[in-house]
C-alpha positions in Angstrom: -87.8 -68.4 -4.8 -86.4 -65.8 -6.8 -86.0 -65.7 -10.8 -82.4 -65.3 -10.0 -82.4 -68.3 -7.9 -83.8 -70.4 -9.7 -81.5 -69.3 -12.6 -78.3 -70.6 -10.9 -80.6 -73.3 -9.7 -80.5 -74.8 -13.2 -77.2 -73.9 -14.1 -76.1 -75.9 -11.5 -78.1 -78.6 -12.1 -77.2 -79.0 -15.8 -73.9 -78.2 -15.5 -74.2 -75.7 -18.3 -73.1 -72.1 -18.3 -75.9 -69.4 -19.6 -75.4 -68.1 -23.0 -78.8 -66.3 -23.6 -79.2 -67.5 -27.1 -82.1 -65.3 -27.6 -80.2 -62.3 -27.7 -79.8 -63.7 -31.3 -83.0 -62.8 -31.5 -82.9 -59.5 -30.2 -80.2 -58.5 -32.0 -81.8 -59.4 -35.7 -84.7 -56.8 -34.3 -82.7 -54.0 -33.3 -80.5 -54.5 -36.5 -83.4 -54.2 -38.7 -84.9 -51.1 -36.3 -81.5 -49.8 -36.9 -81.4 -49.7 -40.4 -85.1 -48.8 -41.0 -84.2 -45.9 -38.6 -80.9 -45.1 -40.7 -82.6 -44.3 -44.2 -86.5 -43.5 -43.1 -87.3 -40.0 -41.0 -90.4 -41.0 -40.5 -89.7 -44.4 -38.9 -86.8 -42.8 -37.1 -88.8 -40.6 -35.4 -91.5 -43.4 -34.6 -88.9 -45.7 -33.4 -85.6 -44.1 -32.7 -86.0 -44.0 -29.0 -87.1 -47.7 -29.0 -83.8 -48.4 -30.7 -82.3 -46.6 -27.9 -83.6 -49.2 -24.9 -82.8 -52.2 -27.4 -79.0 -51.3 -27.8 -79.0 -50.4 -23.7 -80.7 -53.9 -22.8 -78.7 -55.3 -25.5 -75.6 -54.2 -23.8 -77.0 -54.8 -20.0 -77.1 -58.6 -21.1 -74.1 -58.2 -22.2 -72.4 -57.0 -19.0 -71.2 -53.8 -20.9 -71.3 -50.8 -19.1 -71.6 -46.9 -20.0 -74.3 -47.8 -22.1 -75.4 -44.7 -22.4 -71.9 -43.1 -23.6 -71.7 -45.7 -25.9 -74.8 -45.3 -27.3 -74.1 -41.5 -27.8 -70.8 -42.2 -29.4 -72.6 -44.9 -31.7 -75.3 -41.9 -33.0 -73.0 -39.4 -33.4 -71.4 -41.5 -36.2 -75.3 -42.5 -37.9 -74.3 -38.8 -40.4 -71.3 -40.0 -41.7 -72.3 -43.8 -41.9 -75.4 -42.6 -44.1 -73.5 -40.9 -46.4 -70.9 -43.7 -47.1 -73.9 -45.8 -47.4 -75.2 -43.3 -50.1 -71.8 -43.7 -52.1 -72.4 -47.5 -52.0 -75.8 -47.4 -53.7 -74.9 -45.2 -56.1 -72.0 -47.0 -56.6 -74.4 -50.3 -57.7 -76.9 -48.0 -59.7 -73.5 -47.1 -61.6 -72.0 -49.8 -62.4 -74.6 -52.9 -62.2 -76.9 -52.8 -65.7 -80.2 -54.0 -63.9 -80.4 -52.1 -62.2 -83.0 -49.6 -62.8 -83.4 -46.6 -59.8 -81.2 -46.0 -56.9 -84.7 -46.5 -54.9 -84.1 -50.3 -56.5 -80.6 -50.9 -54.9 -81.8 -48.9 -51.3 -84.7 -51.7 -51.6 -83.8 -54.8 -53.5 -79.8 -55.2 -53.0 -78.7 -57.8 -50.5 -75.2 -56.8 -51.3 -76.5 -53.2 -50.2 -78.1 -54.6 -46.8 -75.0 -56.5 -46.2 -73.0 -53.6 -46.8 -74.8 -51.5 -44.3 -74.5 -54.3 -41.8 -70.9 -54.3 -42.0 -70.8 -50.1 -41.4 -72.7 -50.3 -38.5 -71.0 -53.2 -36.7 -67.8 -51.8 -37.6 -68.6 -48.8 -36.3 -69.5 -50.8 -32.5 -66.3 -53.0 -32.8 -64.1 -49.4 -32.7 -66.0 -48.5 -30.1 -64.7 -52.0 -28.2 -68.6 -53.0 -27.8 -67.8 -57.0 -27.6 -69.6 -60.2 -29.5 -72.6 -57.3 -30.3 -70.7 -56.2 -33.8 -70.4 -60.2 -34.3 -73.8 -60.9 -33.7 -75.2 -58.5 -35.9 -73.3 -59.5 -38.9 -74.3 -63.3 -39.1 -77.6 -61.6 -38.7 -76.4 -60.2 -41.7 -75.1 -63.4 -43.4 -78.1 -65.5 -42.8 -80.0 -62.8 -44.5 -77.9 -62.3 -47.6 -75.8 -65.0 -47.9 -72.8 -62.3 -47.5 -70.4 -63.1 -44.8 -68.2 -60.1 -43.8 -66.1 -60.1 -40.4 -67.4 -56.4 -38.9 -63.6 -56.2 -38.2 -62.5 -55.7 -42.3 -61.8 -51.9 -43.5 -64.2 -51.0 -46.3 -63.5 -47.9 -48.0 -65.7 -45.7 -50.3 -68.8 -46.4 -53.1 -68.1 -50.8 -52.4 -70.3 -52.6 -54.5 -71.4 -56.0 -53.8 -73.0 -57.6 -56.7 -75.4 -61.0 -56.3 -74.2 -61.0 -52.3 -74.5 -65.2 -52.5 -71.6 -66.8 -50.8 -69.1 -64.3 -50.5 -66.6 -64.2 -47.7 -64.9 -61.3 -46.4 -62.5 -61.7 -43.1 -61.4 -60.2 -40.3 -58.5 -58.3 -41.5 -59.2 -57.3 -44.7 -58.8 -54.0 -46.1 -61.0 -52.9 -49.3 -59.8 -49.6 -50.5 -62.2 -47.8 -52.5 -64.5 -47.9 -55.5 -64.2 -51.9 -55.3 -66.5 -54.2 -57.0 -67.2 -58.0 -56.3 -69.3 -60.6 -57.0 -71.5 -63.6 -55.8 -68.5 -66.3 -54.2 -65.6 -64.2 -53.8 -63.6 -65.1 -50.8 -61.3 -62.8 -49.1 -59.7 -65.2 -46.9 -56.7 -66.2 -44.9 -53.7 -68.7 -45.9 -53.9 -70.6 -42.9 -56.2 -71.0 -39.5 -54.3 -71.4 -36.6 -55.1 -70.0 -33.3 -51.8 -68.0 -32.7 -52.2 -66.0 -36.1 -55.1 -64.5 -33.7 -53.3 -60.6 -34.0 -51.6 -60.6 -37.2 -53.2 -59.8 -40.6 -54.5 -62.6 -42.1 -56.3 -61.5 -45.0 -55.5 -59.6 -48.2 -55.4 -55.5 -49.6 -57.7 -54.8 -52.5 -56.4 -51.6 -53.7 -58.6 -49.1 -55.2 -61.0 -49.4 -58.1 -60.4 -53.7 -58.2 -63.2 -55.5 -59.7 -62.9 -59.4 -58.3 -65.8 -61.8 -60.5 -67.4 -64.7 -59.4 -65.9 -67.3 -57.2 -62.6 -65.7 -57.5 -60.5 -66.4 -53.7 -57.8 -64.7 -52.6 -55.9 -65.5 -49.5 -53.4 -64.4 -47.2 -52.9 -61.0 -45.2 -49.8 -60.1 -47.0 -51.2 -60.4 -50.4 -52.0 -56.9 -51.6 -53.8 -57.0 -55.0 -53.0 -53.9 -57.1 -55.5 -50.7 -58.0 -57.2 -51.0 -61.5 -56.9 -54.8 -61.6 -59.5 -57.1 -62.7 -59.4 -60.6 -61.2 -61.5 -63.1 -63.5 -64.4 -65.6 -62.4 -62.6 -68.4 -60.6 -59.1 -67.5 -60.5 -57.2 -68.8 -56.8 -54.6 -66.0 -55.6 -52.0 -66.4 -53.3 -49.1 -63.9 -54.2 -49.9 -60.1 -54.8 -50.9 -58.6 -57.8 -49.8 -55.4 -59.5 -51.8 -52.4 -60.0 -53.5 -52.4 -63.5 -53.5 -56.5 -64.3 -56.2 -58.7 -65.5 -56.0 -61.8 -63.9 -57.7 -64.7 -65.7 -58.5 -68.7 -65.4 -57.1 -70.2 -68.4 -59.1 -72.9 -70.0 -60.1 -74.9 -73.5 -63.7 -75.6 -74.4 -64.7 -78.3 -76.4 -67.7 -77.5 -78.6 -69.9 -81.1 -79.8 -72.4 -80.3 -82.4 -74.8 -83.1 -82.2 -75.7 -84.9 -85.4 -79.4 -86.3 -86.0 
């Protein structure tokens, strides 16, 4: 019995459709190769052709046609993506006092790695490639703790500090020179399938800083330019530009006496 017949027979026997879960591993390998090629010329010379073949095999297994054409369009965007990522790295180096060099940002910052995967997966989504961009974003999520949907639109010089626990929803729009910290959620105020084609996530204008564990919800919500959103704030309404939003709290400090 041929292999394809065996697969069909097995599917019929168990009553389940084959979803090829091993593609997750293949996409992880492909994504790592892609990023290495993007930043290392020597690696590109050695592995570039292999990466292209990996890409075409993945598209074939996803039943996507015109793989060569898609790859050519994707490859033509690499220089633009690299330029944007260099600006992201410079933003991290400029804004994080713990960053001792650009080399440290490129090699050790999970937020930067998450942004790199996002810029690549977002481009594939724009090219109409199904499933693959989402699997790439989940690879970055598992690697960095940062969950950025490939549909999110992110401007230049984006800095994510610490990265862990960040969620950026599908219809989020982030303008230029934005900084966000760990635990930030840019999400939807309702979770309904009927809202799939609407803007459900907020817009963050230029120069905004969002501190740890802040939550901003709603597709109509706009955070005005140059605003500062403090830690642990929850926002469901638009904020004017140049605003500072904080949580008012009272700290009671007791001195222990012997």
